[in-house]
C-alpha positions in Angstrom: 0.2 -0.3 0.2 1.7 3.5 -0.8 2.1 6.2 1.8 -0.4 8.3 3.0 -0.3 11.9 4.6 -2.5 11.3 7.1 -4.0 14.5 9.3 -5.7 14.4 12.5 -5.6 12.2 15.6 -5.9 9.0 15.4 -9.9 7.9 16.1 -13.0 6.5 14.6 -12.5 9.3 11.3 -9.1 9.6 10.1 -7.9 12.1 7.3 -5.0 10.5 3.9 -4.6 12.4 1.4 -7.3 15.0 2.0 -10.1 12.2 2.0 -11.7 11.3 5.5 -12.1 7.6 6.0 -13.8 5.7 8.8 -10.6 4.5 10.6 -9.6 1.2 12.4 -5.7 1.7 12.5 -3.9 3.3 15.6 -3.2 3.0 19.7 -5.3 5.6 21.0 -7.8 3.7 21.2 -10.2 6.3 23.8 -10.0 9.0 21.3 -9.0 11.7 23.6 -7.2 14.0 20.9 -9.7 15.4 19.4 -10.9 17.1 22.4 -11.4 20.0 23.6 -10.1 19.6 26.8 -6.9 18.4 25.7 -6.0 20.6 23.5 -6.5 23.8 25.1 -4.0 22.5 28.2 -1.4 22.3 25.3 -2.6 25.2 23.9 -2.1 26.8 27.7 1.0 25.1 28.4 2.5 26.9 25.5 1.0 30.3 26.7 2.4 29.9 29.7 6.5 29.3 28.1 6.7 25.5 29.3 9.7 24.8 27.6 9.1 22.3 24.9 11.4 19.7 26.1 12.8 19.7 29.4 16.6 19.5 29.4 17.3 19.1 33.3 16.5 15.7 35.0 15.3 15.3 38.7 18.7 13.9 40.0 20.2 17.7 39.1 17.6 19.2 41.7 14.9 21.1 40.4 11.7 19.7 38.5 9.7 21.3 35.8 5.9 21.9 37.3 3.5 20.6 34.6 6.5 17.3 35.1 5.2 17.6 38.7 1.8 17.5 38.1 1.8 14.6 35.5 3.8 12.6 38.6 1.4 13.3 41.2 -2.0 12.9 39.0 -0.7 9.1 37.3 0.1 8.1 41.0 -2.9 8.9 42.1 -4.6 7.0 39.0 -2.5 4.5 39.4 -3.4 4.4 43.2 0.7 4.7 44.1 2.6 6.4 46.6 5.2 8.2 43.3 5.2 7.6 39.8 7.8 8.8 37.7 7.4 10.5 34.2 10.0 8.9 31.4 10.8 10.8 28.1 9.6 7.8 26.2 7.7 4.3 26.6 10.8 2.3 25.0 12.5 3.4 28.3 10.3 1.2 30.5 11.2 -2.0 30.5 15.1 -0.5 31.4 13.9 1.6 33.9 11.3 -1.0 36.1 14.7 -3.6 35.3 17.2 -1.3 36.7 14.9 -0.4 39.3 15.3 -4.0 41.5 16.0 -4.2 44.3 18.1 -7.2 43.9 20.9 -8.5 42.1 20.2 -12.2 42.3 17.4 -12.5 40.1 17.1 -13.9 36.4 14.9 -13.4 34.0 12.2 -14.9 31.9 10.6 -13.5 29.1 7.5 -14.3 26.8 9.0 -15.0 23.2 7.0 -12.1 22.0 7.4 -9.6 24.4 8.1 -5.9 22.7 11.8 -5.3 21.2 12.2 -2.7 24.0 11.4 -5.3 26.7 14.6 -7.8 25.6 17.1 -5.2 25.2 16.2 -3.6 28.6 17.0 -7.1 30.0 20.1 -7.4 28.7 21.2 -4.1 29.5 21.1 -6.2 32.6 23.2 -8.9 32.3 21.6 -11.3 34.3 20.3 -14.7 33.0 17.7 -14.5 30.4 15.7 -17.3 29.8 12.1 -17.4 27.5 8.8 -19.0 27.5 6.4 -19.5 24.6 3.8 -17.0 24.2 1.4 -16.6 26.9 1.7 -20.2 27.9 2.0 -20.4 32.0 3.3 -24.1 31.7 5.9 -23.2 29.9 7.0 -20.2 32.6 6.8 -22.9 34.8 8.7 -25.7 33.4 11.4 -23.3 31.9 12.0 -21.5 35.6 11.6 -25.4 37.1 15.0 -26.1 34.2 16.7 -23.6 34.1 16.4 -20.9 37.3 20.0 -20.9 38.9 20.1 -21.7 43.3 19.2 -18.6 44.9 18.2 -16.7 42.8 14.2 -14.8 42.1 12.6 -15.5 39.3 11.6 -12.1 37.0 8.8 -12.6 34.7 9.2 -9.3 31.7 5.8 -9.6 29.5 3.0 -6.6 27.7 -0.1 -6.5 29.7 -1.0 -7.0 26.2 0.3 -7.2 22.7 0.2 -4.8 20.8 -0.5 -7.0 16.9 -3.4 -9.3 18.5 -4.7 -7.9 21.7 -4.2 -11.4 23.3 -3.9 -10.3 26.9 -1.3 -12.1 29.1 -2.2 -14.6 32.0 -0.6 -12.6 34.7 -2.6 -14.1 37.7 -1.3 -17.4 36.3 2.4 -17.0 35.5 2.2 -15.3 39.6 1.1 -18.7 40.9 4.1 -20.1 38.7 5.8 -17.8 41.3 4.3 -18.1 44.4 6.7 -20.7 45.5 10.2 -18.5 44.0 9.1 -15.3 45.2 9.1 -14.1 42.1 7.9 -11.0 40.4 6.1 -9.5 37.5 7.8 -6.7 35.3 4.6 -5.6 32.9 4.9 -2.8 30.2 1.1 -1.9 30.4 1.1 0.3 27.1 -1.8 -1.4 25.2 -3.9 -1.9 28.4 -3.0 1.3 30.2 -6.4 3.3 30.6 -8.3 0.7 28.7 -8.9 -3.4 31.2 -9.2 -3.5 34.8 -12.2 -1.5 37.2 -10.4 1.8 36.8 -8.3 1.4 33.6 -4.9 0.5 34.8 -4.1 -2.0 33.1 -3.5 -5.9 32.5 -2.2 -6.2 36.0 -5.5 -4.9 37.2 -7.9 -7.0 34.6 -6.1 -10.0 36.4 -6.3 -8.7 40.0 -2.7 -9.8 40.5 0.3 -7.3 43.3 2.9 -9.2 42.7 4.4 -6.5 40.3 7.2 -4.3 40.4 5.6 -1.5 39.9 2.5 -0.1 37.6 4.5 0.2 34.0 2.9 2.7 30.2 2.7 4.6 28.3 0.4 7.3 27.1 0.6 8.3 23.8 -1.7 5.0 23.1 -4.8 5.5 25.2 -3.7 8.9 26.6 -2.8 10.6 23.5 0.4 11.9 24.9 3.9 11.6 24.4 6.3 9.7 27.0 4.9 7.3 29.6 5.1 7.3 33.8 5.9 4.2 36.2 3.9 4.7 39.5 5.1 2.2 42.1 6.7 3.3 45.8 8.2 6.2 46.8 11.6 4.7 47.4 11.8 3.3 44.3 10.5 6.6 42.4 14.2 8.1 44.2 15.9 5.2 43.1 14.7 5.3 39.5 15.4 9.0 38.9 18.8 8.3 39.9 19.4 5.9 37.3 21.2 6.2 33.8 17.8 5.6 32.0 15.7 9.0 33.5 19.4 10.9 34.6 20.7 10.2 31.2 17.9 11.2 29.1 16.1 14.8 28.7 13.2 14.9 31.4 11.1 14.8 28.4 8.0 18.0 26.6 6.5 19.8 29.2 4.0 20.5 27.6 2.8 16.2 26.6 3.1 16.2 30.5 0.4 18.8 31.0 -1.6 16.6 27.7 -1.0 13.7 29.5 -2.5 15.2 32.9 -5.3 16.6 31.6 -6.1 13.0 29.8 -6.3 10.7 33.1 -7.6 13.1 34.8 -10.9 13.8 31.9 -11.0 9.9 32.2 -10.9 9.7 36.0 -14.3 12.1 35.0 -15.6 10.0 32.0 -15.0 6.4 33.2 -17.9 6.0 30.8 -16.2 6.4 27.4 -13.6 3.3 28.5 -16.7 1.3 28.7 -18.4 2.3 25.7 -14.9 1.1 24.3 -15.7 -1.9 25.9 -18.8 -2.3 24.6 -17.7 -1.6 21.3 -15.2 -4.1 20.8 -17.8 -7.0 22.5 -19.8 -5.6 19.6 -17.6 -6.0 16.6 -15.6 -9.2 18.0 -19.3 -10.8 17.8 -20.6 -10.1 14.4 -17.2 -10.8 13.2 -18.0 -14.5 14.7 -20.8 -14.6 13.1 -19.6 -14.0 9.9 -16.4 -17.3 10.3 -13.8 -14.6 11.1 -12.3 -15.7 14.1 -10.8 -12.8 16.8 -10.5 -14.7 19.7 -12.1 -13.6 22.8 -9.9 -10.4 24.2 -11.8 -7.5 25.8 -8.2 -5.7 24.0 -9.8 -3.4 21.6 -7.4 -5.1 19.3 -9.6 -6.7 16.9 -6.7 -8.6 14.3 -7.4 -12.1 12.5 -6.2 -13.4 9.2 -8.5 -14.6 6.2 -5.9 -16.6 3.7 -2.9 -15.8 2.3 -1.1 -12.0 2.2 -2.0 -11.4 -1.3 -5.8 -11.9 -0.6 -5.5 -10.0 2.9 -3.5 -7.6 0.2 -6.2 -7.1 -2.1 -8.9 -6.3 1.0 -7.8 -4.2 2.6 -7.3 -2.3 -0.8 -10.7 -3.1 -1.2 -11.8 -1.5 2.2 -9.8 1.2 1.0 -12.1 2.1 -1.9 -14.9 1.3 -0.1 -13.9 4.4 2.7 -12.5 2.1 5.0 -8.9 2.0 6.8 -7.1 -0.7 8.2 -4.1 -2.5 8.7 -2.3 -5.1 7.4 0.0 -5.5 9.8 4.0 -8.1 9.8 4.6 -6.4 13.3 5.9 -9.0 16.4 3.4 -11.7 16.2 2.0 -11.2 13.1 3.2 -14.4 11.3 4.8 -15.1 8.0 1.6 -13.6 5.9 0.4 -10.8 8.6 -2.5 -10.0 9.9 -5.8 -7.7 9.7 -5.2 -5.1 13.2 -8.2 -3.6 13.6 -8.1 -0.9 16.5 -11.5 -0.7 17.9 -11.9 3.1 19.5 -14.4 4.9 22.0 -15.8 7.4 19.3 -16.8 4.5 16.7 -20.5 3.8 16.1 -22.3 0.7 15.4 -22.5 1.9 11.9 -19.2 2.4 11.6 -18.7 -1.4 12.8 -20.8 -2.6 11.1 -20.0 -1.2 7.7 -16.8 -2.9 8.3 -18.4 -6.4 8.7 -20.5 -5.5 6.3 -17.4 -5.5 3.3 -15.2 -8.3 4.7 -18.8 -10.2 5.4 -17.8 -10.6 1.5 -15.1 -12.6 1.2 
């Protein structure tokens, strides 16, 4: 597919080459980017003279008021003592692993974990093992066969996998680790704001407490640049002295202001998350009704394969002709032929979802 000029935030509608499409591409599931509350927060941040990028991390003895406000807001949302803002979600794994209070640990990664988590694991110079994707039995066996004597197992996984929408079985992982006093490091990038009673992610969804920190990218559901880690106060102090924070700029105060406004908006409007869940269930049910298996994940990532890559490319092109934009993804977990990945947004209507299903029913 040729590249398009894309304008506007990802939501139920997107503009490609000056034409409006029903959109199923992207990851900003709550569709907050176009809201006046967030745009006003960005405009006010610029008008007030906030820096576009904060050069001095907290470790150097100062803090930015917008970043500080985001950290306070994020800590309240996560129900943690503190929160730390990161310039990029790619730092989540490195920061979380470096903040561990023990060196006597071995790392066990889901084989489909995000690139950033593998990169972070390698930086620790600790023993690394992989286990089958979302397979608690494989984890149990891998820990049993490979955990060095006297070591604590640390399991590393995405909360929701970006391509397939599959939710990691964190409750089963926690049970498998119980006899070893093991812990979980979970990147909640595609689950934060979405899963759980309060939208705190896959760990809340599974009611798992043996998590090292609430780590999540803001650029997905919350439509802001950067990431946050909710944690205990002493862990936050330790994080701010480590290379992923001390060695990088502190991030964008403008984006921090937008992130704080986004979190506060969702605290006041949880019905938006409930609407997203309702739309996701509706789309899955309709696709199952025409014989397309999308699994049963509660995540707003609805992915499936139809035939080979050539057929899926023709489906993608036909949908474009009909004014519907979907991605044919070759990202992590897509398989050799690729996969059609449809994101559901909170502002999708049933009419939007029906339009996609009715076109797919032709195949």
